[in-house]
C-alpha positions in Angstrom: 0.0 0.0 0.0 1.6 3.3 -1.0 1.5 6.4 1.1 -0.7 8.1 -1.5 -3.4 5.5 -1.1 -3.7 4.9 2.7 -6.4 2.6 4.1 -9.4 4.2 5.6 -10.8 3.5 9.1 -14.4 4.0 10.3 -15.7 3.3 13.8 -18.7 3.1 16.1 -18.7 2.5 19.8 -18.9 -1.3 19.1 -16.9 -1.9 16.0 -14.0 -0.6 13.9 -13.5 -1.3 10.2 -10.5 -0.7 8.0 -11.0 -0.6 4.2 -8.3 -0.7 1.5 -9.1 1.5 -1.5 -7.4 -1.2 -3.7 -10.4 -3.2 -4.6 -12.5 -1.4 -1.9 -11.6 -4.4 0.2 -12.7 -4.7 3.9 -9.3 -5.2 5.4 -10.3 -5.7 9.1 -13.2 -5.7 11.5 -12.6 -5.5 15.2 -14.7 -5.2 18.3 -14.6 -2.5 20.9 -11.7 -4.3 22.7 -9.7 -4.6 19.4 -10.4 -8.3 18.9 -10.2 -9.4 15.3 -13.3 -10.8 13.7 -11.7 -11.4 10.3 -8.9 -13.4 8.8 -5.3 -13.1 10.0 -4.3 -13.3 6.3 -1.5 -15.8 7.0 0.4 -16.1 3.7 0.7 -19.8 4.1 -3.0 -20.0 3.3 -4.5 -16.9 1.6 -3.6 -13.2 1.8 -7.1 -12.0 0.8 -9.4 -10.3 3.3 -12.7 -9.6 1.5 -12.4 -9.1 -2.2 -15.3 -7.8 -4.3 -16.3 -10.0 -7.2 -17.2 -8.0 -10.3 -18.0 -8.0 -13.1 -18.2 -11.8 -12.9 -18.3 -14.2 -9.9 -16.0 -17.1 -10.0 -13.9 -18.4 -12.9 -14.8 -18.2 -16.6 -13.8 -21.3 -18.6 -10.3 -20.7 -20.0 -10.2 -17.4 -18.0 -12.2 -15.7 -20.8 -15.7 -15.2 -22.0 -17.6 -14.7 -25.3 -19.7 -11.6 -25.8 -21.8 -11.4 -28.9 -19.4 -13.6 -30.8 -16.2 -11.9 -29.6 -13.8 -13.4 -27.1 -12.4 -11.4 -24.1 -10.0 -12.4 -21.3 -11.4 -12.3 -17.7 -9.5 -13.2 -14.5 -11.2 -15.2 -11.8 -13.8 -13.2 -9.9 -13.3 -10.3 -12.3 -11.0 -7.3 -12.1 -12.6 -4.9 -9.5 -10.6 -6.5 -6.7 -7.3 -5.4 -8.3 -8.4 -1.8 -9.2 -8.0 1.3 -7.1 -11.3 2.9 -6.0 -11.7 6.6 -5.4 -13.2 8.0 -2.2 -16.3 10.0 -2.8 -17.7 10.3 0.8 -16.2 9.8 4.2 -17.1 10.6 7.8 -16.3 9.0 11.1 -18.6 6.1 10.6 -19.1 5.7 6.9 -17.2 5.6 3.6 -18.1 5.3 -0.1 -15.5 4.3 -2.7 -16.1 4.4 -6.4 -14.7 2.5 -9.4 -15.6 3.6 -13.0 -14.8 2.2 -16.4 -11.5 3.2 -17.9 -9.5 2.3 -21.0 -8.0 -0.7 -19.3 -11.3 -2.1 -18.1 -13.1 -1.5 -21.5 -10.4 -3.6 -23.2 -11.8 -6.7 -21.4 -15.3 -5.6 -20.4 -16.6 -3.1 -23.0 -19.2 -1.4 -20.8 -19.4 2.0 -19.1 -20.1 0.9 -15.6 -19.9 2.5 -12.2 -19.4 0.5 -9.0 -20.0 2.4 -5.7 -19.1 0.6 -2.5 -20.5 2.0 0.8 -19.4 0.9 4.3 -21.4 2.2 7.2 -21.1 1.4 10.9 -24.3 1.6 12.9 -23.7 0.4 16.5 -22.7 -3.2 16.3 -23.5 -3.6 12.6 -21.4 -3.0 9.6 -23.6 -2.3 6.5 -22.0 -2.9 3.1 -23.8 -1.8 0.0 -22.5 -2.3 -3.6 -24.3 -0.4 -6.3 -23.7 -1.2 -9.9 -24.8 1.4 -12.5 -24.9 1.1 -16.3 -23.8 4.5 -17.6 -23.6 3.3 -21.2 -26.1 2.8 -24.1 -26.0 -1.0 -24.3 -27.5 -3.7 -22.1 -24.8 -4.8 -19.6 -24.2 -8.4 -18.5 -22.8 -8.7 -15.0 -22.7 -10.6 -11.7 -21.6 -9.5 -8.2 -20.4 -11.2 -5.1 -18.9 -10.7 -1.6 -16.0 -12.8 -0.4 -15.3 -11.8 3.3 -13.1 -14.1 5.4 -14.2 -14.3 9.0 -12.1 -15.5 11.9 -12.3 -19.3 12.6 -12.2 -19.5 15.5 -13.7 -16.2 16.6 -12.0 -14.6 19.6 -14.7 -15.5 22.2 -13.7 -19.0 23.3 -14.5 -22.4 22.0 -12.5 -24.6 19.5 -12.6 -24.7 15.8 -14.8 -27.8 16.1 -17.3 -25.9 18.3 -18.2 -23.3 15.6 -21.5 -23.5 13.8 -23.3 -21.8 11.0 -27.0 -21.5 11.8 -29.1 -20.7 8.8 -32.2 -18.6 8.9 -34.2 -21.6 7.5 -33.6 -25.3 7.0 -31.4 -26.0 4.0 -32.1 -29.5 2.8 -31.5 -28.8 -0.9 -28.4 -30.4 -2.6 -25.3 -28.3 -3.0 -22.8 -27.8 -5.8 -19.1 -28.3 -5.8 -16.1 -27.5 -8.0 -15.8 -30.0 -10.8 -13.0 -31.6 -12.8 -12.0 -28.3 -14.5 -10.3 -26.1 -11.8 -12.6 -23.4 -10.5 -15.6 -24.5 -12.6 -18.9 -25.9 -11.2 -19.7 -29.6 -11.5 -23.0 -30.5 -13.2 -23.6 -33.1 -10.4 -25.0 -32.1 -7.1 -24.0 -33.4 -3.6 -26.2 -34.0 -0.5 -26.6 -31.0 1.8 -24.2 -31.0 4.7 -26.7 -29.0 6.7 -28.6 -30.8 9.4 -31.9 -28.9 9.6 -30.7 -25.4 9.8 -27.3 -26.1 11.3 -23.9 -26.7 9.6 -20.9 -27.9 11.7 -18.0 -27.1 9.3 -14.8 -29.0 9.3 -11.6 -28.5 7.4 -12.2 -31.7 5.5 -15.3 -30.3 3.9 -13.1 -27.9 2.0 -10.5 -30.3 0.6 -12.4 -30.2 -2.7 -12.7 -26.4 -2.7 -15.9 -24.4 -2.0 -19.4 -25.6 -0.9 -22.0 -23.8 -3.1 -25.7 -23.3 -2.5 -27.6 -22.4 -5.7 -31.0 -23.3 -4.1 -30.8 -21.4 -0.9 -33.8 -20.6 1.2 -32.1 -18.4 3.7 -31.0 -14.7 3.4 -29.4 -14.7 6.8 -27.2 -16.8 9.0 -25.1 -16.7 12.2 -21.5 -17.8 12.7 -19.8 -18.7 16.0 -20.0 -20.9 19.0 -23.5 -21.5 20.4 -23.9 -19.5 23.6 -20.9 -17.2 22.9 -20.7 -13.8 21.1 -21.2 -14.4 17.4 -21.7 -12.8 14.0 -25.0 -12.4 12.2 -24.7 -12.1 8.5 -27.6 -10.8 6.3 -27.6 -10.8 2.5 -31.1 -9.9 1.3 -30.1 -9.2 -2.3 -28.2 -12.3 -3.3 -29.7 -15.7 -4.0 -26.6 -17.9 -3.8 -24.0 -18.6 -1.2 -20.4 -20.0 -1.2 -18.5 -21.2 1.8 -14.7 -21.6 1.3 -11.4 -21.9 3.1 -8.0 -23.5 2.7 -8.1 -26.5 5.0 -6.4 -25.6 8.3 -6.5 -21.8 7.8 -7.8 -19.4 10.4 -10.8 -18.2 8.5 -14.1 -19.2 6.9 -15.3 -17.2 3.9 -19.0 -16.6 3.9 -19.7 -15.4 0.3 -23.2 -14.2 -0.8 -23.3 -14.3 -4.6 -25.4 -12.9 -7.4 -23.7 -15.0 -10.0 -21.5 -18.1 -10.2 -18.6 -19.6 -12.0 -19.1 -21.3 -15.4 -20.2 -24.9 -15.4 -17.7 -27.5 -16.5 -17.6 -27.6 -20.3 -19.5 -24.3 -20.8 -18.9 -22.9 -24.2 -21.8 -20.4 -24.6 -22.1 -16.7 -24.9 -21.9 -14.7 -21.6 -25.6 -14.0 -21.9 -26.1 -17.8 -21.4 -23.8 -18.0 -18.4 -25.6 -19.1 -15.2 -26.4 -16.2 -12.9 -25.7 -13.4 -15.4 -27.9 -10.4 -14.8 -28.8 -7.8 -17.4 -28.6 -4.1 -16.4 -30.4 -1.8 -18.8 -28.8 1.6 -19.8 -29.2 4.1 -17.0 -30.3 1.5 -14.5 -28.6 0.6 -11.2 -28.8 -2.4 -8.9 -27.6 -2.7 -5.3 -26.5 -5.6 -3.2 -26.4 -5.3 0.6 -24.5 -7.4 3.2 -24.8 -6.6 6.9 -22.4 -8.1 9.5 -23.6 -7.7 13.1 -21.7 -8.6 16.3 -24.2 -10.1 18.8 -24.0 -11.2 22.4 -20.9 -9.1 23.5 
């Protein structure tokens, strides 16, 4: 991080958040005692914190996509996470960062977009809102996702094995996993690992990469040890969810997605890609994710 692009910090009496303008990435979230609620970013595992996934979620087959008969390159999870955002609003408890199309982005994604990312602390809740705007004259295909890595274990007692995800609703539907092509989604489904509304994650679950829900009933869940302070995570605007970690690392990524990686063997146009949304000229669409610390 250069001195000309320092990270930003916002705070409330209950929480403090630091945001890196490179990728508008939530870098840290701590409680009033300074205890870390997010990844330690140990380089043995993964140095990410909470990248934003735009304009596509996941990997495109061959790290490229076809738009109206023309081929374009596209890195996994898109390019926003590697682009510097510009601050457009900041006060003690909130921050808005902006990314707009430029010559570099148009070379691989030929659309005049704007992505505004707002972080706001309200008591013990961090509200994050991403707003995508189509400023061009053509329909714009896109997807969007969050990828925050929360501490596992959280700093409130209990072992790794004691932690639970409690979904808002029972989740009996089968899940998806990564298939034979790296980063792409298998056509086959797998039985849900959720017992009723409760998931007891283990490192072994992630030996084959992410767990993916594309038939998700819940728009909220909690993360932590039952009976201890925990996180409540709300994602009202995203239909799908990924859970991911590198087995043994000190984090669990809880990833609300509006979009998904290509299916194994996909060769179609981007308009046929699963999860692609269409944004009409002049329109905007927002995606919210709230993280609340409860029980402290």
